[in-house]
C-alpha positions in Angstrom: -16.6 48.3 -4.4 -20.3 48.8 -3.5 -22.5 47.7 -6.3 -25.8 49.3 -7.2 -28.8 46.9 -6.6 -29.8 47.4 -10.3 -26.3 46.5 -11.4 -26.4 43.4 -9.3 -29.4 42.2 -11.1 -27.7 42.9 -14.4 -24.5 41.2 -13.4 -26.3 38.0 -12.4 -28.3 38.0 -15.6 -25.1 38.5 -17.6 -23.3 35.7 -15.6 -26.2 33.3 -16.2 -26.2 34.1 -19.9 -22.5 33.6 -20.0 -22.7 30.2 -18.4 -25.5 29.2 -20.9 -23.3 30.3 -23.8 -20.3 28.4 -22.5 -22.4 25.3 -22.2 -23.7 25.9 -25.8 -20.1 25.9 -27.0 -20.0 29.6 -27.7 -16.9 30.6 -25.7 -16.3 34.0 -27.3 -19.9 35.1 -26.5 -19.6 33.6 -23.0 -16.4 35.5 -22.3 -17.8 38.8 -23.6 -20.8 38.5 -21.3 -18.7 37.6 -18.3 -16.4 40.5 -18.9 -19.4 42.8 -19.1 -20.5 41.5 -15.7 -17.0 42.2 -14.3 -17.1 45.7 -15.8 -20.3 46.2 -13.8 -18.6 45.2 -10.6 -19.0 41.4 -10.3 -15.8 39.9 -8.9 -16.1 36.3 -7.6 -14.8 32.8 -8.4 -17.7 32.0 -10.7 -17.3 34.8 -13.2 -13.6 34.4 -13.4 -14.0 30.7 -13.7 -16.3 31.3 -16.7 -13.7 33.6 -18.3 -11.0 31.1 -17.6 -12.9 28.2 -19.2 -14.0 30.3 -22.2 -10.5 31.6 -22.8 -9.1 28.1 -22.7 -11.7 26.9 -25.1 -10.7 29.7 -27.4 -7.0 28.7 -27.0 -6.2 32.0 -25.5 -4.1 30.4 -22.8 -2.5 33.6 -21.3 -6.0 35.0 -20.6 -7.1 31.6 -19.3 -4.2 31.5 -16.8 -4.9 35.0 -15.6 -8.6 34.4 -15.1 -7.9 31.0 -13.4 -5.6 32.8 -10.9 -8.4 35.3 -10.1 -10.8 32.4 -9.6 -8.4 30.6 -7.3 -7.7 33.7 -5.3 -11.5 33.8 -4.5 -11.8 30.0 -4.1 -8.6 28.1 -3.4 -10.2 24.7 -3.9 -11.5 25.5 -7.3 -10.5 22.3 -9.1 -11.7 23.4 -12.6 -9.5 26.5 -12.4 -6.5 24.3 -11.6 -7.4 22.2 -14.6 -7.4 25.3 -16.8 -3.9 26.1 -15.5 -2.8 22.6 -16.3 -4.3 22.9 -19.8 -2.4 26.2 -20.3 0.9 24.7 -19.3 0.2 21.6 -21.4 -0.3 23.9 -24.5 3.1 25.4 -23.8 4.7 21.9 -23.7 5.5 22.4 -20.0 4.7 18.8 -19.0 6.0 19.1 -15.4 3.9 22.1 -14.6 0.8 20.7 -16.4 1.0 17.4 -14.4 1.4 19.3 -11.1 -1.8 21.3 -11.7 -3.8 18.3 -13.0 -2.7 16.3 -10.0 -3.7 19.1 -7.6 -7.1 19.4 -9.2 -7.6 15.6 -8.9 -6.5 15.7 -5.2 -9.1 18.5 -4.5 -11.9 16.7 -6.3 -11.4 13.0 -7.1 -13.9 12.1 -9.8 -17.0 10.1 -8.8 -20.3 9.3 -10.6 -22.4 11.5 -8.3 -20.6 14.8 -9.0 -21.8 17.5 -11.5 -21.2 16.0 -14.9 -19.4 19.0 -16.3 -16.8 18.8 -13.5 -16.5 15.0 -13.7 -15.8 15.2 -17.5 -13.0 17.7 -16.8 -11.5 15.6 -14.0 -11.6 12.4 -16.0 -9.8 14.2 -18.9 -7.2 15.5 -16.4 -6.8 12.0 -15.1 -6.2 10.6 -18.6 -3.7 13.4 -19.3 -1.8 12.8 -16.0 -1.4 9.1 -17.1 -0.2 10.3 -20.5 2.3 12.6 -19.0 3.5 10.0 -16.5 4.0 7.5 -19.3 6.0 10.1 -21.3 8.1 10.9 -18.3 8.6 7.2 -17.6 9.9 6.7 -21.2 12.2 9.7 -20.8 13.6 8.6 -17.5 14.1 5.0 -18.6 15.9 6.1 -21.6 18.3 8.2 -19.5 19.1 5.6 -16.8 18.6 2.2 -18.6 22.3 1.9 -19.4 23.1 2.1 -15.7 20.4 -0.4 -14.8 21.7 -2.9 -17.3 25.2 -3.0 -15.8 26.4 -5.9 -13.7 26.9 -3.6 -10.7 23.2 -2.6 -10.7 21.7 -3.2 -7.2 18.0 -3.9 -6.3 18.1 -0.5 -4.6 18.9 1.2 -7.9 16.0 -0.3 -9.7 13.8 0.4 -6.7 14.7 4.1 -6.7 13.7 4.3 -10.4 10.5 2.4 -9.8 9.5 4.6 -6.9 10.1 7.8 -9.0 8.0 6.4 -11.8 5.2 5.3 -9.6 5.7 1.6 -10.4 6.4 0.9 -6.8 4.7 2.1 -3.6 6.7 2.9 -0.5 5.5 1.0 2.6 6.5 1.7 6.1 6.5 -0.6 9.2 3.2 -0.4 11.1 3.6 -2.7 14.0 0.5 -3.3 16.0 2.3 -3.2 19.4 6.0 -2.2 19.5 8.1 -0.1 17.2 11.9 -0.4 17.7 13.6 2.6 16.1 16.7 2.7 13.9 16.3 -0.7 12.1 16.8 -1.0 8.4 13.8 -1.3 6.1 13.6 -4.4 3.9 10.4 -6.2 2.8 12.1 -9.5 2.0 15.5 -9.6 3.8 18.7 -10.3 1.9 19.7 -14.0 2.1 23.3 -13.3 2.7 22.5 -12.2 6.2 21.4 -15.7 7.2 24.1 -18.3 6.5 21.9 -21.0 8.1 19.2 -20.7 5.4 20.9 -23.2 3.0 21.2 -25.8 5.8 17.5 -25.4 6.6 16.5 -25.7 2.9 18.6 -28.9 2.6 16.5 -30.5 5.4 13.2 -29.8 3.5 12.5 -33.5 2.6 12.9 -34.5 6.3 10.5 -31.8 7.4 8.0 -32.7 4.7 8.1 -36.3 5.9 7.4 -35.3 9.5 4.5 -33.1 8.3 3.1 -36.1 6.5 3.4 -38.3 9.6 1.9 -35.6 11.8 -1.2 -35.4 9.5 -1.4 -39.2 9.3 -1.7 -39.2 13.1 -4.9 -37.2 12.8 -3.5 -33.9 14.0 -5.8 -31.3 12.7 -5.2 -27.7 11.5 -7.0 -25.2 13.8 -8.0 -21.7 12.7 -4.9 -19.5 12.9 -7.0 -16.7 14.5 -9.4 -17.6 17.3 -11.8 -15.5 19.3 -10.6 -14.3 22.7 -13.1 -13.5 25.4 -10.7 -10.9 27.1 -10.5 -8.7 24.1 -12.9 -7.3 21.4 -12.4 -8.7 18.0 -10.6 -6.4 15.6 -11.1 -8.4 12.4 -12.5 -6.7 9.4 -11.6 -9.5 7.1 -13.5 -12.5 8.5 -10.5 -14.5 9.5 -11.3 -15.1 13.1 -12.3 -18.8 13.7 -12.0 -19.3 9.9 -10.1 -22.5 9.1 -9.3 -21.4 5.6 -6.1 -20.3 7.3 -5.1 -23.2 9.5 -2.2 -23.7 12.0 -0.6 -26.9 13.3 1.8 -25.7 16.0 5.2 -26.9 17.3 5.5 -23.8 19.5 2.5 -21.6 20.3 2.8 -18.2 22.1 6.2 -19.0 23.4 5.3 -22.5 24.7 6.2 -25.8 23.1 3.5 -28.2 22.0 5.1 -31.5 23.2 2.7 -33.9 21.4 3.4 -32.3 18.0 7.2 -31.9 18.7 7.4 -35.6 19.6 6.2 -36.5 16.1 8.5 -33.9 14.5 11.9 -34.4 16.2 14.0 -33.4 13.2 11.9 -30.2 12.6 12.1 -29.4 16.3 15.9 -29.9 16.4 16.3 -27.7 13.3 14.1 -24.9 14.7 16.0 -25.0 18.0 19.2 -24.3 16.0 17.9 -21.0 14.7 18.1 -17.6 16.4 14.4 -17.9 17.5 12.6 -15.2 19.3 11.7 -16.2 22.8 9.7 -13.4 24.4 7.3 -14.3 27.2 3.8 -15.4 26.0 4.3 -13.9 22.6 7.1 -15.7 20.8 7.9 -18.0 19.2 5.1 -19.2 17.1 6.4 -22.0 14.9 3.8 -23.8 12.9 2.8 -25.6 9.8 0.5 -23.0 8.1 -2.2 -24.2 5.7 -4.0 -22.0 3.2 -6.9 -23.8 1.7 -7.6 -24.0 -2.0 -9.2 -20.8 -3.2 -8.5 -19.0 0.1 -6.8 -15.6 0.7 -5.2 -13.9 3.7 -6.0 -10.2 3.4 -3.5 -7.4 3.9 -2.4 -7.0 7.5 0.5 -6.1 9.8 2.4 -8.0 12.5 3.0 -6.9 16.1 6.7 -5.9 16.4 9.5 -4.9 14.0 12.4 -6.6 15.8 11.6 -10.1 14.4 11.5 -11.6 11.0 9.0 -14.2 9.9 10.5 -17.1 8.0 8.6 -19.3 5.4 9.9 -22.7 4.3 7.6 -23.8 1.5 6.6 -27.5 1.8 3.4 -28.1 -0.3 3.1 -25.5 -3.0 0.5 -25.9 -5.8 0.5 -23.6 -8.8 -1.1 -20.1 -8.7 -0.1 -19.2 -5.1 1.4 -15.9 -4.2 2.7 -13.7 -1.4 3.2 -9.9 -1.3 5.2 -7.9 1.2 5.1 -4.2 0.6 5.6 -3.7 -3.1 7.3 -7.0 -3.8 5.3 -10.1 -4.8 6.7 -13.6 -4.9 5.6 -17.1 -5.6 6.5 -19.8 -3.1 9.0 -22.4 -4.4 9.1 -25.7 -2.6 12.2 -25.9 -0.4 13.3 -22.2 -1.0 13.0 -20.3 2.3 12.8 -16.5 2.8 12.4 -14.1 5.6 10.4 -10.9 5.7 9.3 -8.0 8.0 5.7 -8.7 8.8 5.1 -5.2 10.1 5.0 -4.1 6.5 1.6 -4.7 4.9 1.5 -8.3 3.5 -1.0 -10.7 2.1 -1.2 -14.2 0.6 -3.5 -16.1 -1.8 -4.0 -19.6 -3.1 -5.9 -19.6 -6.4 -5.3 -23.3 -7.0 -7.6 -26.3 -6.2 -5.1 -27.7 -3.6 -4.0 -26.7 -0.1 -0.8 -24.8 0.4 1.4 -25.5 3.4 4.5 -23.7 4.6 6.5 -23.9 7.8 6.5 -20.6 9.6 9.1 -19.5 12.2 10.2 -16.3 14.0 13.8 -15.2 14.3 15.5 -12.0 15.5 16.4 -9.3 13.1 20.2 -9.7 12.7 20.9 -6.0 13.4 19.7 -6.3 17.1 22.4 -6.6 19.8 22.0 -9.2 22.6 21.2 -6.3 25.0 18.5 -5.1 22.6 17.0 -8.5 22.3 16.8 -8.8 26.1 15.1 -5.4 26.3 12.5 -6.4 23.7 11.8 -9.7 25.5 11.5 -7.8 28.8 9.1 -5.3 27.3 6.8 -8.0 25.8 6.9 -10.0 29.1 5.9 -6.8 31.0 3.0 -6.2 28.6 1.7 -9.7 29.1 2.2 -9.6 32.9 0.2 -6.4 33.3 -3.4 -7.4 34.1 -2.4 -11.0 33.2 -3.5 -10.5 29.6 -3.4 -13.3 27.1 -1.9 -11.8 24.0 -2.8 -14.5 21.4 -1.1 -14.7 18.0 -0.6 -11.9 15.6 -1.4 -12.1 11.9 1.6 -13.5 10.0 
C-alpha cells in the first residue's frame, strides 16, 4: 500500500501518542490509537508491538497473540513480542509453550544493565517466570519418576538422565587439546570395577606416603607444574605458568624417568610400574606428587588426548578441598583413588590453610586394544619428532 504523505505524518503522531499512553498505563487508549494508525496504512513491527503489549496488559490474550505474530513477521528478533506470546500461553496454563517462548526471548536478548529499561524489566520478568516453570516441571517430573529412582536397581545413568532433563546437570564433551580418538565411552569419573588393581594400590598408601615424606626430607622441591617454553607461545589465560601454587615432584616426566627421585621412592616406582601406564614418546607418562598450596585453585581446563585416564591417589588431604570433572564434584579422601577423563573440563581447589598432595599417574583407557594403544603411541611420537618439538606437560 502507498501511503499519502499527510497520512504518514498522522500515523507517526498516532503511534507516538499510543506509545506514550502505553507507558502511562493506559492500554485501552494506546491500543485504540495504534489501531487508528494501522487503519491509516501503518504496518510495521512497532505498531503491532504496541497493540500486542496493550492487548496483553488488558488481558485480551487472543488479540495479543495475533498482534505479536504480526510484529514477529516484520521483525523476527523482536524479543518483546515473544514475551507477549509467552504471557498469552501462560494465561492459558500452557506451561510448556510459555516456557519455550520466554526462553526464546531471553536467547534473543539476554538482559543486561545497559539495555532499554522497559525491555530489561520484561526480560527479567520472563527470566523469573522461566525459573518458576522449570521448578514446577521439576516437581512434576520428580513425582512421576521418584519411585523408580528409589529402587535398588537404579543406576547412576538413570539419575543422570533425570538431572540432565531438569537442568541440574550440564552435559560436557571431551575437548582434547591434541588428539581425539573416536568411539570411546564417555565417563567423567570412570567406574571402579573396570580397574581391579585399584584396591591393591590403595592398600599401599601408607608406604607411598612414607616415601613422599622421605623425598621431601631430602630437600626435593616442588617445581611449578606449568613452565614457560621458549619454542611455543604461552596459552595461559589463568596465570598458572611458572606459578608454584600448583607444584610437581616427578617420578616420570614427559615419558622419561627421574632416577634421583625414583631412587628415594622404590616402592612407589615399583607400584607404578605394575599399572597399565601410558608410554608414548616424549608425552607420557607423567607421574608425580602434585601439590596444591593452601588457598590455591586450578582453573577449568582440558587435557591433551582422550585415550588415557588420569589417576589420583590422595595422600595429604586437608578439609575443604574439592575436584570437579564435568558435572560431578568430589572431595578427595586420603587413600581412596579414582580415575577420570581429563579431556572433560575439570578444576580443583584448596580452600584450607594447609597444602594438598596427591599422586598423579596416567593409564590407558581400558577399552583400547593393544593395536590401538600402539597407534596412539606412534601418533604422539610422530608429532614430537616433527620439527623436534618439545611438547611439555598438559594441564592435569
